[in-house]
N, C-alpha and C positions, 0 to 999 in steps of 0.2 A: 545548582542543587546542593543541599546541605550534606556534608559528610556523615556517614553512619556513626562516626565517633563523636560527633558534636557539631558545633557551629563552625563556619568557615575558618575561624581563627585557629582551629586545632589541626589544620592540614599540615602534615610533616614538611611539605615543600613550600609552604606559604608563610615564611617568617614575617615578611612585611605585612601580609594580610593579618596575621595573628596579632602583630603589634598594633596595627590600626584598629582592629576590632576590640582588643582589650582596652586600649586607650579610650575608645568611645564608650564601651559598655560599663567600665568601672571608674569613670572620671568624676562622678558626683559625690561619692561617699566611701568611707573605708569599707573593706570587705575581707572575708577570710579566704586565704589561698585555697583551702580545701573545697569551699563552695564554688570557686572558679573552676577547679579541676573537675568537679562533678558536672559542670556545664561544658566540658570538653577541652578546656585549656590545659596545656602542659605546665608543670611546675616551673620550668625555666622561663616561661613567658613573663614571669614577674621578678626575675633576678636583676633586671637592669636598674641602674642607679636612679632612673627617673621615678621609680616607685619608692615612696616613703615606707619605712618599716617601724611603725610606732610601737608595736608589740609583736611578740612571737606569733607567726602565722597570720598577721594582719598586713595588708598593703593599702596604700592610699596614693592618689595622684595629686591631692591638694597640697598646700603648704604644710610644713612640719608644724605640729601643734605647739603653741606657745604657752597658753594658760592651762590651768588645771581643768577648767571646763572643756577646753578643746581636747585635752588628753583623754578625758572621760568619753567624749564622743567618738574618739578613735578606738577606744577599747570596746565600745558598745557591741560590735559584731561578736566578740568573745563571750559576752554575758550569757550565762546559761539560765534555763528556767529555774525560778526560785531565788536567783541571785539579784542583788540590788546594789546601787551605789550608796555609800554611807559617809558619815563624818563630814569633813570639809568638802569632799567631792560632791556630796549631795547638795550642800549649800551652794556650790558653784553652779550646778545644773539648775538650781532654783533661781539663780540670778543674784544671790546675795553678794554685794560688792566687798567682800572681806579680803584681806591680804593673807597670803600663806607663804611658807618658805619656798624659795625659788626651786623649781623643778620638783615640787611635791609629788609623791607617788599617788596614783589613783586608788581611792578606797573602795574596795569591793567586799560586800558581806554575803556570805553563803549560809545556807541552812546548816545547823550544827551537825547533822548526820552526814554531811558531805565533806566537811573539813574546809580549811582556809585555802583560798586561791594562792598558788605559788607561781609568780610570773615576774620577770624583771620590770620595774616601773610600777608595780602594784603592791599595795599593802592589804593583805587579806584579813578579814574579820569574819565573825560568825554571829548568827542571830537565832533566836529560839523558834521552834516550830510554831506557826500561826502568828508570828510577830507581824503587825500591820506594815504595809508599805504604802507609798504615795506615788501615783502615776503622774509624773511631771510632764505637762504638755510642753512641747518644744517645736519650733518651726520645722516644717518638712518631715516631721516624724508622724507616721500614721497612728501609732499607738503611744501612749504615755511611757516615758522612760521610768523604770522602777527605781525609786530612791527611798531612803528612810523618811518617815513622816517629818515635816519641817522642824517641829520642836524637838523631836528625837535627834535629828541631825545636829542641832545646836548643842544639845546635851552631849552627844558623842564627841563633838569637837571641843568641848569646854576644857578638857585637859591639855589640848594641843595648841590652841590659838591664844594669843594675848587677850587679856580680859576685855579691852575696848572693842575688839572684833566681835565678841559675843553680843555686845549691846548693839553694834552696827547691824548684825544679822537679825536680832529681834526687832529693832526699829523697822527694818525692811519688811519683816513679816507682818507687822502691825499696820502697815500702810496699805490702804485700799487704793489701788492705782488702775484705772481702766485701760491704761496703755500697756500693762504687763502682758507678756505673751501667754502666761498661764493665769487665766481669769479666776480660777478656783483657789489661787494661792493667796490666802488671807487668813490671819489669825486674830480672833477677837481678844481684847484684853482679859476678859473673864476666862477664856480658854487658857491663856498663858498663866494666869494666876492659879487655876486648878492644876495645870500640869506641873508648875513649880512646887505646889504643895505636896503632890503625890510622887514626884520623880524620885528615883533612887539610883544608886550606882556611882561609878567614878565620875568626878567632875560636878556632882550635883550641888555642892556648896557654891562653886563659882557660877554655876547656872542660876541659882537662886539670887545671888547678888546682882547678876546681869538683868534678870527678870524684874527686880525691884527698881532698876534704873531705866528700863525700856519705856518709851513713850510713843503715843500716836502723834504724828505730825512731822517728824524729821523726814525730809524728802531727798536726802543724799547722805552718803557716807560722811562727808565733811561737816554737814550740819549736825550729825550725831556727835562727832568729835568736838565740835565747837560747844555743844551743850554740855558734854562731859567735862570740858575744861572749866566751865562754870561750877559744876558739881565739885570738882577737885579743889577749887578755891573756896568753897563754902558759899557760893552765890545762891540767893533764894531761887525757888523754882521759877523757871521762865515759861511764859506763854508761847506756844509754837504756832507758826503760820498765822500771825496776827493781822487782821484786816484793819489797817489804820484809816481813820476818817478825820476830816477837818472840823472846825467849830460848827459848820452848817450841816454836818453829817454826810458830806460828800466823800465818796471812797477815794482814798489816795493810792493804796496799793497794799499788797500782802508782803509781810516781812518775816524772815526766818524765825526770829525769836525776839521776845520783848520782856523787859522788866517794867510792868505797867506803872507800879508805884513811883518809880523814878523817871518815867517817860523816856526810857532808854530802849533803843532798837539795836539789834545785832544781826548783821548780814554776813553771809559767806559769799565772797566774790569768786566764782569758779570760772573755768575756761569758756563756758557758754556765754558769759557776759562779754567776752572779747570777740568771739567768733560770730555772734549774732548782731548784725548792724542795728536791728530794731531794738535789741536789748541795750546796746550801747547808748542809743539815743534816749531810751525810756528811763534808765536808771537815774541819771542826774536830775531829771525832772521830778521823778518820784521822790528822791531823797530831799530835794529842795522843798517840795510841797509838804513833806513830813516835818522838816525843820520849821517851816512857816507855821505849822499847826502846833508847835511846841514840843516836838519830839527831838531827841538827840540820837545820832546814828554812829555806830562803831562798825566798821567793815573789816572783816578778817580775810586774809589770803592764805593759801596753802602753807607758805613758809611760816606764817604766824603760829600754826598748829603743829609744825614739824618738830619743834624743839621741846615738846612735852606739854602736858595740859596745865601745869601750875602757873607758868608765866602768862599764858593766854587768859587763864581764869582771873589772875590778879589784875590784868588790864580791864577785864569786865567789871570787877569790883571798883577799881579806881574811877572808871568812866561813869559808873552809875552812882558813885558816892555811897555805896553799900559797905557794910562791915561783914566780913566773911564769918560764917559759922563753922566751928571745928567739925571735922568729920572723923570717923573711926580710923585709927591707924591701919587696920586691916584693909579697909576700903581704899584708903589712900594708896597703899601698895599695889592694889589691883589696878587702880586707875593710872598708875605710873608705868604699868607694863606697856611696852611699845613694840610696834612692828618696824624693824630696822631696815637697813639697806639690803639685807639678804632675803628680803621678801618681795613678792610680786602680787599683783591683783589676780584673784582667782578667776575673774571673768575678763573678757576683752574690754579695753578701755573705751573703744569706739562704741558709741550708742547704737549706730546702725549695725555694727558687727555683732552686738549683743542681742539683736532682734528687737530693739526698742527704737522706732523712728522718733525723730524730734517731734515734740508735740506742736500742734498748730497754733496754740494760743500764745498770747504775748509774753507770758512769763518764761516759757521755754526752759524751765529748770525743775519741773515737777517730778520727773522720773528719778527714782532712786538710783543714782549712778556712782561709780567709784570716785 
């Protein structure tokens, strides 16, 4: 029979029972200690080191949060009505594979009349009454997580993130991906153009420059960075996700980017090419068939893009025989901004951990990943 003070775990002489019940009842997700106390548990039931303490008043049985997205999920029990996640934290919850400073604080925006959140590990912001929010769908969450609208979140982060990260975020938002856990998360190019024209406030100049470079078709963070390397060197506009065919019109395969005039194909070789046996077997055949059809292929690896965009862009120019067109010095400086070793992915690097199972089709790299 249950104690009048609460569940069996609250019995004064049932320490082991209390521990067992608390472990079972609160094992799935972070929770507020005060909510547990209202259900009959004593405060000391959650003092043991087996409980993570990600934020004041919050406990968790799971592993310590590593990414910005995970830290936001651990803060979620503290989020009050009217509050939302904003800036880079909103981008992380939306799934944007941007890089942020290591250990970045969680961005929480509160209504102006309430004032900013003050909590260790949190950066408080304020928003105007009636400012729209976006309910981000997320696995295992019954209701959408309130975040800043996607384009607003990019604008909010424009002053904090290196410029290429803004283009990565916008390319992600422009991609229609049926495997994304939030099926409503999609921005039309014309929506982006309208928003860029009317946006105001801090970071708007950087946002507009990023919006001018965003394109539909980049399917991963590194594909965006490869494309921006071409922009930095003055490479002509590339066709994205080109379906190459042979002389008879038979389909050879899809390639990340192409300079059609010079018959040059550019591919980013990511980890999925090595982990997928089917992909390892298919890529050489696809590449040879493209060469037989008169295409030339230049493959980039992560280390090719780590040293900055200009060197990689010059390789693209030399490979295609193109002459680089000069770009504005201001744009060159923006493209040269880098996310260094003191940064980390805002979302888990594992596709499965990020809520995106590997696609079943043969290409296995369509999902926009870090």
